[in-house]
N, C-alpha and C positions, 0 to 999 in steps of 0.2 A: 916138962917142958917139950919131949919128944912127942908124947900124945897129943900135945897142945898144936905142935906143929903138923901132924898127921890130918887131926882134926880141919885145921884151916885151910890144909891143900885140898881136901875132900870138898869141901864147899866152895871152892875158886872157881869162879866163872871168867874166862878169858874174854876182853873186849871185842865186841864183834866188829868183824873187817868191813870194808867199803864194799867189798864184792857181796859179804852175805846179808847186810841191810839191804842192798840192791836188789838181791837175790828175792827176799822175802815181799820186798814192794811189787817187783815183777810178777811174783807169785799171786800175791792178793788182788792185785788188779786184773789177771788173768782170769782168778776165779769169779771175782765180781762181775767180770764186762764178759767173759768168754762166750757164753750162749747166744748174747747180742752181737758179737763179733760175728760168731759164726754165720747167722743169719744175714748180718749185711755181706759178708764174705760171699756166700752163695748167689745171693740175688745181684752182687756186684758183677760176679762172673756171666749170670744170665744176661746183664743189660751191657755187655761189653760191645756188642754190635749191634745195639738197637736201632741208631739211625741208618744203618745200610740195610737192615732187614727191613725197614719199613719202606725205605724206598724201594726195595725190591718187591715189595708187596704192591706198591701202588704202580709199578711197571708192569706187573703181571696183568691188573686190572685191566689194562688196554692192551689186549691181544693184536688188535690191528696194527700192521707196520706202518711207517708214515708214507704218505704219497709221494712217489719220487718227482723230484723238480719243483714241487709245491712248497712254496714258503709259509711259514707260520703266519696266523693274523697278528695283527698289531695289538696292543693290550688294551688299547679304547674299543677295536672292534670285539674283542674276544670278552669283555667285559659287558659290551652292550647286549651280545646275544645271551650272555648268561643271565642277565637281568632281565631279558625279554622271556626268558624260560622260567625264570623264579621271580616274578615281578613283586613279589610279597615279602622277598628276603632282600636285607641290605650288604652287598658285599663289604668284607673288611679290607681282605689283604687277597693280592693276587701273586702267585708263587710260578716262575717260570723258570725252567731249566734248560741249559744250552743243549743236552743231549736230544736230537731230533726224535728219539724213540719212547720220550717220558712226556708224561703227561703235563698239563699244567694244574694248578690247585686254586681253587677259589674258596675262600672262608668267609662265613657269613655273620654278621653281629648276633652273638648268642644262639646260632642256627646249625652249629657244625661247619663242614667243610664237604666240597665235592671235586672229584676228578673231571679234568676237560680237555676233550681233544683240542689241541692247540692249533690244529688246522682248519677246524670247522666250526670250532665254538660250542659244539653239541656237548650235553653233560653225559660223561661216562657213567656216573653214581658215584655214590658217597664214597669216602677212603675206607678201605679194607678194614673192618672193626674188629675181627678176631685176634689179629695180630697185636692190634693197639690195645685192645682191652687187656690181653697177656700182660703185656709190658708195662700197662697203668698198676695191674695188681702186683706184679713185681716190685714196681716202684714204689708202690704204696708200704710193700713190706721192708723196703731198703729204708726209706725216710721216716715211716711212721708205725712200724711193726704191725701193719694192717689196720690199726685204728682207725675210724670214721669220725666226722664231725669235729664236736669239742675235744674229743680224745686225741685227735691230731698233734696238739699242743704237748701233752704228755707223751706222745711217742717220739715226737720229735727232741724233747729234751731228753728220754732216754736214750737215743741212737746218738744224740750229741756227746753225751757224757761218755757212753760207751767207746766212741770213735777217740776222745780225748784219751781216756784211759788207754786206748789200742796205740794212740801216738806215743806213748808213755812205754809201753810194751815195747814197741820197735824199737825206741831209741835206746831203753837199756838193756834189751836183747843185743844190739849192736856190741858191747861190752860183754855180757855174759855169755854169748855163743861163741866167742873167742877162747881157745884152749889155756888153761891154766899155765900149762908147761908147753913151750914151744919146742918141740920136739917134732920130726919128721913123721913119727907115727900119730901123734896127738893131733897134728894139724890134718892129716889124710883123714882121721876119724871123724873130724867135723866137717871136711869139706867134701866127702863122697860119702854116697850110700854105701853101706856094708850088707851084704848077703847073709841070709841065713840067722837073721836076727829075729828074737820074739819077743812080744810082752813089753817090758819097760825099755830093755836096751833097743828094740825097732824105734819104739815111741821117740827114745831121747836122741836117737841117730838122725830121725827124719825132723823132729823139731830143730836140732842144732844145723843140719845141712840146708834145709828150706829157710831157714832164718837168715843165715849167712849171705847165700845167693839171692836172696831177694828183699834185704834189709834197705838199702838206698831207694829203690823205687817205690817199695812200699812204704817207707817215711812220707816220699813225696806225694803218693796217692793219699793217705790217711791225712796228711797236714792238709793238703788242698780242699778238705771235707770241714775242716775247724772253721775257716770263715764264714762258711755256708750256714753253721749251726749256731755261731755268736756273733751279735753285732760287736762286741768287743774286740773280738779277732780280727774282725773285717776292718774295725779302725785301726787296728793297731798295724795292718799293713800299709796303709797310708802313713800312720805316723814313723813308721820304720824308715821311710825315705824323705821324711821331713814335710809331708802335706798335710793339710788338713782334712780330715775325713769328710765326706758329702753329706750333707743334712739327710736325715731320712725323710721319706714322703710325708707331706701333709695330709691329713684327711679333709675331704672337701665336704659338701653338703652329702647328707644321707650317709656318711662314713665312707664313702669312696677316697681312694687316695689320688692324691695329686701328684706328678712328676714319678709316676712309678715306672721303671724300664719297660721298654717293650719286649715282646717275646723274643727269644734268640732268632740269630738269622737263617735263614732257609725258610722260616714261617710255614703257612699251611696247616697248621696243627687245629686250627678252629677257633682260638684265641682271640676275643675281641680287645678293642682298645679299652683303656680306663675312661671312666666317666661317672658322674653321679647317674644314681639309678633314675631319677626322674626326668632324666634328659634323653629321651626317645628319638632315634632317628627315624626317618621314613625313607623308601627307597627314591622319591622324588628329590630328597635332599643330598643326593650324592651326585658330585660332578665328575664326568670323565674327561673334560677338556683340559689338555695340555699334559696329560699322562705319557702320550705317544714322544713328546719333545723330551721329556726328562728321562724316559727309557733310552732313548737314542743317546743323550750326554753320558747315562750311567754305562752303557755299552762301550761308549767310546773310551771313557776313561779306564775301564778293564775290558779289554776285549779278550783276556782269558776266562771269562767267568763261568762258574759252573750252576748258581743258582741265583736268580734275583727276585726279590721281593718287594712289591708296591703297596704302600697302605692307602688306602682310597681315602680320599678328602672329603668330608662328610660337612654339610652346613655351609658356614662361613670360615672353616679353617683355610688359610692363604697358602699353605704350602702342601706339597707332595712330596713322601720320602721314599727312596729307594734304597733297599740293603743289597749290596753286590757281595758275592760270596764265591771266591776261587776255590774253596777247600770243601771240606765234608761236614759244613754247619757247626763245627766245635773248634775252629781255629781262628779266633779272633785277629789274628794277623794278617790274616789273608781274607779280611773284610772289610770293606767300607761303606760309607752311609751317606747319600748325596740327598741334600734337600733343595728342591726346586720350587720358585713362585710359581704358582698356579696361572696368576694372569701374567703372561708376558714370558714366562719360561726361564727366568733369571735364575742362575746357582745362586742360591742364599749361602750354601755351606758345603762342604767337602771334607769328612773326617775319616782320615784312615787310622789304623792302627798307631803308626808312629806319630800321629797328631795329637794323642791321649797323653794324659800326664803320666809320669812313672807309676805313681800310686796305682791308678788306675789300669795300667799294663800289667802291674805285678798283681794286681787283683784277679784281672782276669786269667792269667797264666795259672794262678793257683786253682781258680775254677776249673779250669779244662785240663789241669795236669791231673786233678782228680779221677777223671776219666780216661785219661791219656790222649782225647781228642787233639789236644794241642799239637802233637806231633803226627796227628794223621793214624792211617791205619797203623803203621808201626806202633805209635804209640799207645793206641787201643786193646793193642794184641799183648804188648807188655804188661799193661794196666790188668788185662784179663788173666795174664800168666800168675801174676803177683797176688792177685785175689784169689785164684785158685790155691795158690801157696798158703793164702791166709786162713783159708778153710783147713788144711792139713795143720798149720801151726795152732790156729783154735783147738782143733780135734785132739791133736797130741798134746798140747797144753793142758786141757780138762783132763786128759786120760792120766797124764804124769802126776796131776794134781790130786786125781782121785787114788791113784796108787800110794801116794805119800801118806794120804789121809789113812788110807786101809792099814798101811805098814803101821802108821802111828798107833792106831786103836788095838793092833795086835801086839805093839810093843808094851802098850798099858795094861793089857790083860796078861800079859805074861809076867809083867812087874807087879801085878796085884796077886796072881797067884802064887808066884814065887814067894812075895810078903806073907801071905796066909801061911804057906807050907813052912816057913821060917819060923813063924809065931807058935805052929802047931807042934814043930820039933822041939822048941823051947818048952 
């Protein structure tokens, strides 16, 4: 009976604890998604101040200081001069900036964008392409792992799944990074960096300290990307506040989407409006009348504006749309949209952030909390810092997993050697 008890005890395995189960799920998710998370984190750091750097590049392209005492041209006059200089191109949007030293931007239908002297209407030249090309490459890595064409769907699926796994890693880490024993020494070891550590001890210390200090903002940044990757997550945002999700855009003739959202406020990126491919506009179909009146109304409503984008009406389009931005382009709560009738100048609609539904506001908050832009430069900086922290988390997590695997291999080899030695000795 005693021998039976000894054998039973030798084969007994305690039930796994919640912490151990969570740890192994955390470790597995990190091993599977770690490399992709590392790529997205590195590129996220690079993209931190993209908008500010592109605006800086545009300003540098116009080295002539604004003439003293000279007012900028009206939008209609500015567009007329641009159209005279480029008669074969159809202007799609005009973006003006309140800063007197900043150039205006005119984007054409399917033909890029140019910088324009707001005081003379002269075309300065195309938007600087070097920095834009760099950020396009980084964005392509961030969203699609540098895949092109049909491969982008695969790339987006991979980054979306990795981001979802990373959200689990961060949320589970909030528990795992806390010390098991709440003593002063244990708390200090996970809250502060320790000097003189090497190898596994150093990686473990860095992983815990950075994880604890960045957990909350990093969770917000990562969660903000989930609705971008998955329609079900975007719909869930609306349902959480009791709203019906908006219908997806409908495909029109030729496969074009109807009701697709306009480019983000600030414009000037060269994106044209949606429309069927067989509907080609000509410069003669563009009407400039009434733009100045709507511009004056937009400025009156938002006197502290920083950027103002005007969508040029084409053909029989009855309205002119103005996007007025008081922020840095990624702050929807500081942006308003004015719709004015082209004939007569009557205000058809004014929509501010407060006028939107709760679901739409929450969806916008998540979108721009992902980049930190919702909270301006401070938010962008925090998002950039925690993205840099995510780089270290991914790297140290992979390193710890590799060390654990190598140690396991070593234990297996030693166990095999010991077993063979025991059989030989017997």
